[in-house]
C-alpha positions as CSV (number, residue, x, y, z in Angstrom):
1,M,1.5,17.3,8.6
2,K,0.9,16.5,5.1
3,L,0.7,12.9,4.2
4,L,2.4,11.0,1.0
5,L,1.7,7.3,0.7
6,I,3.3,5.5,-1.5
7,G,2.2,1.9,-2.9
8,V,5.0,-0.6,-4.4
9,D,3.1,-3.3,-5.7
10,G,4.7,-6.8,-5.0
11,V,7.6,-5.9,-3.4
12,R,10.0,-8.6,-1.1
13,I,11.3,-6.6,1.7
14,D,14.0,-8.9,2.2
15,V,15.2,-8.6,-1.6
16,A,14.3,-4.8,-1.7
17,V,16.2,-4.0,1.9
18,P,17.8,-7.2,3.3
19,A,18.5,-5.3,6.1
20,A,15.0,-4.5,7.6
21,L,14.6,-8.3,8.8
22,T,16.9,-7.7,11.5
23,A,15.7,-4.0,12.0
24,H,12.5,-5.6,13.7
25,P,11.6,-8.5,15.4
26,G,8.2,-8.6,14.1
27,F,9.2,-9.7,10.2
28,A,10.3,-13.1,11.6
29,E,6.7,-14.9,11.5
30,P,3.2,-14.0,11.1
31,D,1.2,-12.6,13.9
32,H,-2.1,-14.4,13.0
33,P,-2.9,-17.4,11.1
34,A,-4.4,-17.9,7.9
35,D,-7.6,-19.0,6.6
36,P,-7.2,-22.5,5.4
37,R,-8.8,-22.1,2.3
38,F,-6.0,-20.1,1.0
39,A,-3.1,-22.3,2.1
40,A,-0.2,-22.9,-0.1
41,E,0.5,-25.9,-2.2
42,A,3.7,-27.8,-2.3
43,A,6.3,-25.9,-3.7
44,P,7.1,-27.2,-7.3
45,A,10.1,-29.3,-8.0
46,D,11.9,-26.8,-10.0
47,R,11.2,-23.7,-7.8
48,P,14.4,-21.6,-8.2
49,E,16.3,-20.6,-5.2
50,M,16.5,-17.4,-4.2
51,P,19.8,-15.6,-4.9
52,P,21.7,-14.5,-2.0
53,T,21.5,-10.8,-0.5
54,D,24.0,-8.4,1.0
55,P,22.3,-6.1,4.0
56,E,25.0,-3.7,2.9
57,R,24.0,-3.3,-0.9
58,P,20.3,-3.1,-0.8
59,A,18.4,-3.4,-4.2
60,A,16.2,-0.5,-3.1
61,R,18.5,2.3,-1.5
62,T,15.7,4.8,-1.6
63,L,14.1,2.5,0.5
64,A,17.0,1.9,3.2
65,R,17.4,5.4,3.2
66,L,13.8,6.2,4.3
67,M,14.1,3.3,6.7
68,A,17.6,4.7,8.3
69,G,16.2,8.0,9.0
70,G,12.6,6.6,10.2
71,L,10.9,3.9,11.1
72,I,10.2,0.4,9.4
73,A,7.1,-2.1,11.1
74,P,6.1,-5.5,9.3
75,V,2.6,-5.4,8.2
76,W,1.4,-9.0,7.8
77,M,-1.4,-9.8,5.1
78,T,-4.1,-11.5,5.5
79,P,-4.9,-14.2,2.6
80,P,-5.9,-14.0,0.0
81,T,-2.7,-12.1,-0.9
82,D,-4.0,-10.6,-4.1
83,S,-3.7,-7.0,-5.0
84,G,-7.5,-6.4,-4.8
85,P,-8.3,-7.6,-1.4
86,G,-4.9,-6.0,0.0
87,W,-4.9,-2.7,-1.4
88,S,-8.3,-2.5,0.1
89,S,-7.5,-3.1,3.1
90,L,-4.5,-1.1,3.2
91,L,-6.2,2.1,2.0
92,T,-9.4,2.0,3.7
93,G,-8.7,0.5,7.3
94,T,-11.1,-2.3,6.8
95,T,-11.0,-6.4,7.0
96,H,-11.6,-8.5,3.9
97,E,-14.9,-9.5,5.8
98,Q,-16.1,-5.9,6.3
99,N,-15.4,-4.6,2.6
100,N,-16.3,-8.2,0.8
101,V,-13.0,-7.9,-1.5
102,W,-11.6,-11.7,-1.8
103,W,-10.4,-11.3,-5.4
104,N,-9.1,-8.6,-7.9
105,E,-12.4,-8.9,-9.9
106,F,-14.4,-7.0,-6.7
107,V,-17.4,-8.8,-7.0
108,G,-19.9,-7.7,-4.4
109,H,-17.8,-5.4,-3.0
110,R,-18.8,-3.0,-0.1
111,L,-16.1,-0.6,-0.9
112,A,-18.8,2.5,-1.0
113,E,-19.2,1.8,2.6
114,C,-15.7,2.0,3.0
115,P,-14.1,5.1,2.3
116,D,-10.5,5.3,1.4
117,I,-7.8,7.2,3.2
118,L,-7.9,10.4,1.0
119,S,-11.8,10.7,1.3
120,R,-11.4,10.4,5.2
121,V,-9.0,13.5,5.3
122,F,-11.6,15.1,2.8
123,F,-14.4,14.6,5.5
124,A,-12.3,15.3,8.1
125,N,-11.3,19.0,6.5
126,P,-13.5,19.9,3.3
127,R,-10.9,22.6,2.6
128,A,-8.0,19.5,2.1
129,L,-6.4,19.2,-1.3
130,T,-6.1,15.2,-2.1
131,Y,-4.2,13.4,-4.9
132,A,-4.3,10.0,-6.5
133,G,-1.9,8.8,-8.9
134,S,-1.8,5.2,-10.1
135,T,-1.3,2.7,-13.1
136,W,-4.4,0.3,-12.0
137,D,-7.8,1.4,-12.9
138,A,-9.3,-0.5,-9.7
139,L,-7.4,2.2,-7.6
140,V,-8.2,5.3,-9.3
141,G,-9.9,4.8,-12.6
142,A,-13.2,5.9,-13.9
143,M,-14.7,3.0,-12.2
144,G,-12.5,2.0,-9.8
145,P,-13.7,1.3,-6.7
146,V,-11.0,1.6,-4.0
147,I,-10.1,5.3,-4.2
148,H,-13.5,6.9,-4.3
149,Q,-14.0,9.6,-7.0
150,R,-15.4,12.3,-5.7
151,V,-16.3,13.9,-8.7
152,D,-17.9,17.1,-7.1
153,Q,-14.6,17.7,-5.5
154,Q,-12.5,16.6,-9.1
155,R,-14.7,19.9,-10.3
156,A,-13.7,22.2,-7.4
157,G,-10.3,21.4,-7.6
158,R,-10.3,20.1,-4.1
159,H,-9.2,16.3,-5.5
160,V,-6.8,15.4,-8.7
161,S,-7.0,11.6,-9.8
162,F,-4.2,10.8,-12.4
163,M,-4.5,7.3,-14.3
164,A,-1.6,6.0,-16.4
165,R,-2.4,5.8,-20.3
166,D,1.0,4.9,-21.4
167,F,1.4,1.1,-21.3
168,S,3.3,0.8,-24.8
169,R,5.9,-1.0,-22.4
170,G,4.0,-2.1,-19.7
171,C,3.9,-1.2,-16.4
172,V,7.6,0.4,-17.1
173,S,6.2,3.2,-18.9
174,A,2.8,3.7,-16.8
175,D,4.8,4.0,-14.0
176,M,7.0,6.4,-15.6
177,E,3.7,8.4,-16.5
178,V,2.7,8.1,-13.4
179,R,5.8,9.3,-11.6
180,S,6.0,12.5,-13.9
181,H,2.5,13.6,-12.9
182,S,2.5,12.9,-9.3
183,C,6.0,14.7,-8.7
184,H,4.7,17.6,-10.6
185,H,1.6,17.7,-8.4
186,L,3.4,17.3,-5.5
187,N,6.2,19.9,-5.7
188,H,3.7,22.4,-7.6
189,V,0.3,21.8,-5.7
190,G,1.6,20.2,-2.1
191,P,-1.8,18.4,-1.6
192,D,-2.6,17.9,2.2
193,A,-2.7,14.1,1.6
194,A,-1.5,11.8,-1.8
195,F,-1.5,8.3,-2.9
196,V,0.9,7.4,-5.5
197,Y,1.1,3.7,-6.7
198,F,3.6,1.8,-8.7
199,E,2.9,-1.5,-10.4
200,G,6.4,-2.5,-12.1
201,V,7.7,-4.9,-9.4
202,D,4.5,-6.7,-9.5
203,E,4.8,-7.2,-13.1
204,A,8.4,-8.3,-13.1
205,G,7.5,-10.8,-10.5
206,H,4.9,-12.7,-12.4
207,R,6.8,-12.5,-15.5
208,H,10.5,-13.7,-14.0
209,G,9.9,-14.4,-10.4
210,A,11.2,-12.9,-7.3
211,A,14.4,-14.9,-7.7
212,S,15.3,-13.1,-11.1
213,E,17.6,-10.5,-12.1
214,G,14.2,-9.3,-14.1
215,Y,12.8,-9.0,-10.4
216,L,15.8,-6.6,-9.3
217,T,15.7,-4.7,-12.6
218,A,12.3,-3.4,-11.4
219,L,13.1,-2.8,-7.9
220,G,15.6,-0.3,-8.9
221,E,13.6,1.5,-11.6
222,V,10.6,1.8,-8.9
223,D,13.2,2.7,-6.0
224,E,14.0,5.5,-8.4
225,H,10.5,6.5,-8.7
226,V,10.2,7.0,-5.0
227,R,13.3,8.8,-4.6
228,A,11.9,11.2,-7.4
229,L,8.7,11.6,-5.3
230,V,10.6,12.0,-2.2
231,K,12.6,14.7,-3.6
232,A,9.6,16.7,-5.2
233,V,8.2,16.8,-1.4
234,A,11.7,17.5,0.3
235,E,12.0,20.6,-1.9
236,R,8.8,22.0,-0.7
237,Y,10.0,21.1,3.0
238,E,13.3,23.0,2.2
239,A,11.4,26.1,0.6
240,L,8.3,26.2,2.6
241,G,9.1,24.8,5.8
242,E,6.0,22.2,4.9
243,D,6.0,19.4,7.5
244,W,5.4,15.9,5.6
245,L,5.1,12.4,6.5
246,I,6.4,9.9,3.9
247,A,4.7,6.2,4.0
248,V,5.9,3.1,1.8
249,V,3.8,-0.1,1.9
250,T,3.0,-3.1,-0.3
251,D,0.5,-4.9,-0.8
252,H,2.1,-8.6,-0.9
253,G,5.8,-10.4,-1.9
254,H,6.3,-12.9,-4.5
255,K,7.4,-16.3,-4.9
256,P,10.9,-17.3,-6.3
257,E,8.9,-18.8,-9.3
258,G,6.6,-15.6,-9.3
259,G,3.0,-15.2,-8.0
260,H,1.1,-14.7,-5.0
261,G,-2.3,-15.5,-3.5
262,E,-1.8,-17.9,-0.6
263,D,0.0,-18.1,2.5
264,E,3.6,-18.5,2.7
265,V,5.5,-16.1,4.7
266,E,7.2,-14.2,1.9
267,V,4.2,-13.5,0.3
268,R,2.0,-12.3,3.2
269,R,5.1,-10.3,4.8
270,S,4.7,-6.6,3.8
271,F,6.2,-3.6,5.8
272,L,5.4,0.0,6.6
273,I,8.4,2.6,6.3
274,L,7.5,5.9,7.9
275,H,10.0,8.9,7.5
276,R,9.2,12.3,8.2
277,L,10.4,15.5,6.9
278,G,10.4,18.5,9.8
279,G,11.1,16.1,13.0
280,P,11.0,12.5,14.3
281,V,7.8,10.4,13.5
282,E,6.0,10.6,17.1
283,L,4.1,7.3,18.0
284,P,1.2,7.3,20.0
285,E,1.6,4.4,22.7
286,R,-1.1,2.2,21.2
287,W,1.1,1.8,18.1
288,Q,3.9,1.1,20.2
289,D,5.4,-2.6,21.3
290,A,7.0,-3.0,25.0
291,E,10.2,-1.6,23.4
292,G,8.7,1.5,22.2
293,R,9.0,0.4,18.4
294,L,6.4,1.0,15.9
295,R,4.5,-2.5,16.7
296,S,4.0,-5.3,14.1
297,L,0.5,-4.3,12.5
298,R,-2.1,-5.9,9.7
299,S,-3.0,-4.3,6.6
300,H,-6.5,-3.1,7.9
301,E,-4.1,-0.9,11.0
302,V,-2.4,1.2,8.3
303,T,-4.7,3.5,7.3
304,P,-5.8,4.2,11.3
305,L,-2.1,4.5,11.8
306,L,-1.6,6.9,9.4
307,L,-4.7,9.3,9.9
308,D,-3.9,9.4,13.4
309,L,-0.2,10.4,12.6
310,I,-1.3,13.4,10.5
311,G,-4.1,14.4,13.3
312,V,-7.2,13.2,11.2
313,R,-10.0,12.2,13.2
314,D,-13.5,10.6,12.3
315,G,-16.5,11.9,12.9
316,G,-19.5,10.5,14.7
317,W,-23.0,10.0,14.7
318,D,-25.3,9.1,17.9
319,P,-28.7,9.7,17.6
320,D,-31.6,7.8,19.3
321,H,-32.0,5.8,16.1
322,E,-29.6,3.8,13.9
323,V,-28.7,5.2,10.6
324,G,-27.0,4.0,7.8
325,V,-27.5,0.3,9.4
326,A,-28.8,-2.5,6.6
327,V,-29.3,-5.9,6.8
328,D,-27.0,-7.7,4.3
329,I,-25.8,-11.1,3.2
330,P,-23.0,-12.1,5.6
331,S,-19.2,-11.8,4.2
332,V,-17.9,-15.7,4.2
333,G,-15.7,-15.1,0.9
334,P,-15.4,-17.9,-1.7
335,T,-16.3,-21.5,-1.3
336,R,-13.0,-22.4,-3.6
337,N,-15.5,-25.0,-5.4
338,L,-14.4,-25.8,-8.8
339,A,-17.9,-25.8,-10.0
340,Y,-18.1,-22.3,-9.6
341,E,-15.2,-21.7,-12.0
342,W,-15.9,-21.1,-15.5
């Protein structure tokens, strides 16, 4: 089974697909407490009200269609709910303490020791083809630490890494560039595992807030990008009979006035949509709740689940002596002491 993992930054599922909140009881509240260092401050007096939503008219129709034909489950993010910590956890299957990513600056990160989902597919089978396309250089850029560059595999044609260059209209033009390149590669090459990232909704959330028309517009645009990617792999399924697992996830939501990073429910609430071309998604028992649904997840469980579903198994090392064990400074995260802010 091939994997297409789509990352949509800053999407509130209650705005994108309101029906999702009643589709799974786990969306009601977080499944684990937040670090008190990242507790939300009191809401501003002028915080806008979120506009009413209609479950029959989702803002993201492609996501709604993927959900209707597949599975959805909540993914509760562990604060700080910033993109660096969020995507590092989602894409490597590690916690903040393990990868030591607490901010978007990646100070002192340990991502070299935390291979991403595409690298783990390649390590399991060196014949595998992988692809990563993004607007954010922290994910796939020349110095981006989250998705490993694997330069030798790029030279050998086993891995393709694409970073958007057209920011003439901000993330609107950059997302379109990622969509075009990714659709062509998915449709014509058909990599075994791909990760494609869109940033437009997050940009709109910061600029206008989640309660705005601008946020809804960005949701519609990114949803159309998702539709184009799904179409690219659906054509391969139709013509070649390839079995594809499509997964969609976000790293955080947005406050009504815009912004994230703390522990509000609407900011911590992420989601994972699974949709398979070629049959139903068959869940191993350990990923099911008591009712047989895909259970609530935490961010570091997304990568292990996806690898499990596509049949990728980790290697092992069990010699008589320890290998690769290093003594290092414990990961405790930031102090929030303003004396260290410059």
